Wavefront OBJ file of the C-alpha trace (Angstrom):
o trace
v 21.880 11.418 21.894
v 19.276 12.070 19.234
v 15.886 10.709 18.254
v 14.771 11.325 14.667
v 11.262 11.737 13.246
v 9.303 11.783 16.477
v 6.111 13.355 15.117
v 4.644 11.068 12.479
v 2.117 12.695 10.120
v 0.789 10.170 7.622
v -1.208 10.868 4.467
v -2.292 7.743 2.602
v -2.907 7.527 -1.139
v -6.468 6.475 -0.379
v -7.074 9.667 1.563
v -5.480 11.783 -1.173
v -7.982 10.303 -3.603
v -10.760 11.391 -1.232
v -9.584 15.004 -1.084
v -6.895 15.001 1.623
v -3.796 17.188 1.220
v -0.923 18.749 3.103
v -1.485 22.371 4.139
v 0.409 25.256 5.715
v -0.572 27.050 8.902
v -1.682 30.085 6.860
v -3.963 27.921 4.721
v -5.801 26.762 7.837
v -7.062 30.307 8.339
v -8.481 30.569 4.827
v -11.162 27.925 5.358
v -14.615 29.215 6.346
v -15.579 28.228 9.889
v -19.135 26.793 10.162
v -21.661 28.642 12.273
v -22.193 27.435 15.817
v -25.426 25.818 16.976
v -26.874 25.467 20.468
v -25.065 22.161 20.992
v -22.003 22.429 18.734
v -19.279 25.075 18.655
v -16.505 24.425 16.111
v -12.968 25.415 17.056
v -11.190 27.251 14.199
v -8.218 25.223 13.053
v -5.722 28.030 13.587
v -7.140 28.604 17.074
v -6.563 24.948 17.990
v -2.985 25.051 16.720
v -2.229 28.397 18.362
v -3.688 27.203 21.667
v -1.509 24.083 21.640
v 1.592 26.164 20.865
v 0.770 28.620 23.654
v 0.230 25.910 26.263
v 3.360 23.980 25.314
v 5.417 27.167 25.156
v 4.446 27.914 28.751
v 4.721 24.349 30.068
v 7.627 22.485 28.472
v 10.765 22.498 30.611
v 14.092 24.068 29.719
v 14.745 25.566 26.309
v 12.328 23.661 24.115
v 11.548 25.382 20.819
v 9.206 24.502 17.970
v 11.349 23.155 15.125
v 8.790 21.628 12.774
v 5.063 21.580 12.074
v 2.866 19.870 9.516
v -0.858 19.774 8.756
v -3.246 17.634 6.740
v -6.669 18.788 5.578
v -8.923 15.800 4.910
v -12.430 15.432 3.519
v -11.948 18.596 1.443
v -11.012 20.706 4.449
v -13.606 19.360 6.860
v -11.015 17.532 8.989
v -7.666 18.706 10.328
v -4.701 16.588 11.400
v -1.466 18.167 12.577
v 1.859 17.471 14.242
v 4.244 19.789 16.100
v 7.810 18.828 17.012
v 9.797 20.602 19.730
v 13.503 20.237 20.467
v 15.708 21.212 23.397
v 19.432 21.728 22.926
v 19.910 20.998 26.615
v 17.771 17.892 27.038
v 18.505 16.786 23.442
v 15.276 14.832 23.102
v 12.300 15.861 20.956
v 8.811 16.411 22.338
v 5.880 15.945 19.972
v 2.282 17.102 19.836
v -0.457 15.747 17.564
v -3.713 17.579 16.872
v -6.998 16.948 15.172
v -10.335 18.711 14.696
v -13.207 18.962 12.248
v -15.694 21.360 10.703
v -18.256 18.644 9.911
v -18.765 17.205 13.431
v -17.006 13.945 12.561
v -14.158 14.454 15.050
v -13.960 15.992 18.491
v -11.028 18.335 19.035
v -8.118 16.320 20.421
v -4.437 16.720 21.227
v -1.909 13.974 22.006
v 1.430 14.637 23.668
v 4.627 12.695 24.219
v 8.095 11.813 23.062
v 6.436 10.200 20.052
v 3.050 10.775 18.454
v 1.333 9.365 15.371
v -1.342 11.270 13.483
v -2.922 9.706 10.416
v -5.592 10.978 8.068
v -7.473 7.687 8.499
v -8.446 8.811 12.052
v -5.697 6.945 13.901
v -4.312 9.181 16.614
v -1.900 8.082 19.328
v 0.570 9.425 21.866
v 1.641 9.330 25.486
v -1.338 11.394 26.643
v -4.532 12.393 24.912
v -6.846 15.324 25.568
v -10.284 15.268 23.966
v -12.962 17.898 24.307
v -16.444 17.930 22.773
v -17.316 21.073 20.836
v -19.847 22.423 23.300
v -20.173 25.911 24.779
v -16.902 27.251 26.261
v -15.017 24.567 24.352
v -11.875 26.692 23.956
v -11.583 27.551 27.652
v -12.239 23.925 28.622
v -9.724 22.635 26.086
v -7.112 25.079 27.355
v -7.527 23.924 30.955
v -7.316 20.265 29.961
v -4.266 20.968 27.820
v -2.385 22.679 30.632
v -3.056 19.768 32.980
v -2.009 17.176 30.397
v 1.042 19.162 29.286
v 2.338 19.427 32.844
v 1.920 15.672 33.290
v 3.509 14.921 29.917
v 6.431 17.249 30.671
v 7.107 15.376 33.922
v 7.048 12.045 32.141
v 9.267 13.485 29.444
v 11.921 14.432 32.005
v 11.834 10.816 33.205
v 12.295 9.692 29.587
v 15.356 11.925 29.297
v 16.798 10.167 32.354
v 16.158 6.794 30.751
v 17.902 7.874 27.560
v 20.944 9.095 29.479
v 21.173 5.733 31.252
v 21.002 3.836 27.956
v 23.535 6.213 26.395
v 26.085 5.450 29.098
v 25.638 1.660 28.906
v 28.254 0.077 26.623
v 27.295 -2.903 24.491
v 29.278 -5.491 22.537
v 28.078 -7.013 19.277
v 27.632 -10.354 21.005
v 25.425 -8.885 23.700
v 23.488 -6.838 21.131
v 22.739 -9.973 19.110
v 21.582 -11.739 22.282
v 19.173 -8.887 22.992
v 17.876 -9.010 19.418
v 17.206 -12.728 19.765
v 15.350 -12.277 23.022
v 13.289 -9.421 21.555
v 12.353 -11.589 18.582
v 11.489 -14.508 20.846
v 9.205 -12.289 22.930
v 7.432 -10.958 19.813
v 8.764 -7.426 20.085
v 9.925 -7.486 16.458
v 8.777 -9.584 13.517
v 10.909 -11.790 11.292
v 10.873 -9.000 8.668
v 11.883 -6.332 11.153
v 14.716 -8.227 12.837
v 17.152 -7.930 9.862
v 16.534 -4.165 9.842
v 17.416 -3.970 13.528
v 20.634 -5.909 12.871
v 21.558 -3.695 9.914
v 20.903 -0.500 11.891
v 23.086 -1.775 14.718
v 25.989 -2.721 12.438
v 25.702 0.236 10.015
v 23.466 2.949 11.557
v 21.594 5.252 9.201
v 22.359 8.179 11.515
v 25.905 8.884 12.701
v 24.518 9.819 16.140
v 24.028 6.103 16.795
v 27.479 4.847 15.772
v 28.450 4.433 19.442
v 28.238 0.904 20.771
v 25.691 1.576 23.493
v 22.248 0.408 24.523
v 20.944 3.724 23.215
v 22.249 2.910 19.731
v 20.603 -0.504 19.855
v 17.380 1.098 21.094
v 17.382 3.313 18.009
v 18.086 0.292 15.798
v 14.891 -1.230 17.149
v 12.865 1.943 16.554
v 14.079 1.952 12.940
v 13.042 -1.669 12.599
v 9.610 -0.958 14.055
v 8.853 1.733 11.476
v 7.059 -0.844 9.329
v 4.585 -1.471 12.162
v 1.001 -0.519 11.355
v 0.274 3.001 12.730
v -2.584 1.705 14.881
v -0.124 -0.558 16.727
v 2.915 1.736 16.719
v 2.533 3.385 20.140
v 1.855 0.055 21.862
v 4.947 -1.474 20.261
v 7.141 1.510 21.142
v 5.905 1.436 24.727
v 6.745 -2.272 24.897
v 10.190 -1.489 23.488
v 10.810 1.074 26.207
v 9.752 -1.357 28.927
v 11.993 -4.007 27.367
v 15.082 -1.797 27.526
v 14.434 -0.223 30.917
v 12.992 -3.253 32.663
v 10.144 -1.020 33.785
v 6.501 -2.006 34.058
v 4.999 1.406 34.843
v 4.627 2.346 31.169
v 6.817 5.465 31.266
l 1 2 3 4 5 6 7 8 9 10 11 12 13 14 15 16 17 18 19 20 21 22 23 24 25 26 27 28 29 30 31 32 33 34 35 36 37 38 39 40 41 42 43 44 45 46 47 48 49 50 51 52 53 54 55 56 57 58 59 60 61 62 63 64 65 66 67 68 69 70 71 72 73 74 75 76 77 78 79 80 81 82 83 84 85 86 87 88 89 90 91 92 93 94 95 96 97 98 99 100 101 102 103 104 105 106 107 108 109 110 111 112 113 114 115 116 117 118 119 120 121 122 123 124 125 126 127 128 129 130 131 132 133 134 135 136 137 138 139 140 141 142 143 144 145 146 147 148 149 150 151 152 153 154 155 156 157 158 159 160 161 162 163 164 165 166 167 168 169 170 171 172 173 174 175 176 177 178 179 180 181 182 183 184 185 186 187 188 189 190 191 192 193 194 195 196 197 198 199 200 201 202 203 204 205 206 207 208 209 210 211 212 213 214 215 216 217 218 219 220 221 222 223 224 225 226 227 228 229 230 231 232 233 234 235 236 237 238 239 240 241 242 243 244 245 246 247 248 249 250 251 252 253
């Protein structure tokens, strides 16, 4: 059971033309941090990232470890967008964290958590849970408290997601039944006419060998591959709808 590419970090050509670029963690510490004012206290980019890593390291269940990280500096370093991906060998399901902040007061510090997150340099920012804190006095302490609360909640929901995945993984599926599900999903507007052929292709000839088994979990992944062409601003809503569709759940987990 494997999910691929759970933390989506998107850098558009338009943003590149306006001074956006990929950056390493070390580069984040080289940028000068603006001076604080009475009403605004910027959070250093490395501090925001380190805080998120510390909270998640102390909160995520089991043996989750950080396996990947990526950062975008936009508006010539005045905005930060980042994504962290964690993986557990035991639970075998990634956990993702998206971050953003700014040195020019255009963005409040924010973190989103979940099995999937999307972070784009055009300000789109989505995930299972979001934590946002204004850059006022004691911003770091306040952000840390909010992060711990959100991380504990997200970790609980993530365990439930693992249970869902295990159920789907054990459920066998024939081609005939898979095609019926595809038709129903198309009829209910879950996938578009352009995405449906991708779902069919991924079911018949999966890109990843992990999904060669004829199970509901393999079909679920075929749908996530098909949905990759969805606009980032709509991605989380579509993925949530997909999860409800496969689990028959209406609580949004």
